[in-house]
C-alpha angles and dihedrals in degrees: 000000000000091000093050090049092053090047093050099038100045136044090240122121106234126204121190136192141157127094096009105147109150141054087239090060091048093045091051094053095041091054095044103060102276108142098203135014115208116210114198125158091019090065090067098032102039109015089166089070090054090051093050092045093052090048090052102036107019115190093009085080121081128172122226113210115192117186142171118205087355095301122115118251124196143189096047092320092300095113125056127205138194090232115119111229093234092052091054090046091052089050091051092048089053087055091056100260109156101184130051126183108203121199124187099208092206091059102042114116091358102107084218098123129269124281096262093175096057092039092052091048090051093048090053094045099056137030093225121114107263121213115193117223128181133042101025104153112164147345092290089064092050090050091048093050091046091050089053091056098247117163098227150331134231109224115190118139093028090062093042091050094043097239092122129045106217094204090052092048092052090049092052091053099048 
């Protein structure tokens, strides 16, 4: 409910992911001000739901792909798979997904820089908008991601720790 309150009481665009497993969940958020619903584990475990969600809600649906050593992990990174991240991305693209958020688990929260190699390979492999997640440290990372043509970047710890100025990052990407 907090996310819905933020979406409805501010002018911010709110995206939400984590534990969304049913069309009812998606419908609730879509009809209560959430701008983007991120489907994660369900993309690997129940791709039919992703297909149905994209058919119903279009661009409101994004897929979060989390991987370690290039292999998709699910359930909050507690379950490994033998699915290569680009293979899952291609499957999602074929279903009509337009936005993918890619997290290299080994980089998340490290302030060690994003995995430019994997992100670039993913960006070349699919036509989806790719958002980088994990490892973004400073403005140099934002410039590098922008130069590679990535759609966006999630910047968490870098903002909290003060190693990245959000206003400067936005300006660089305009």
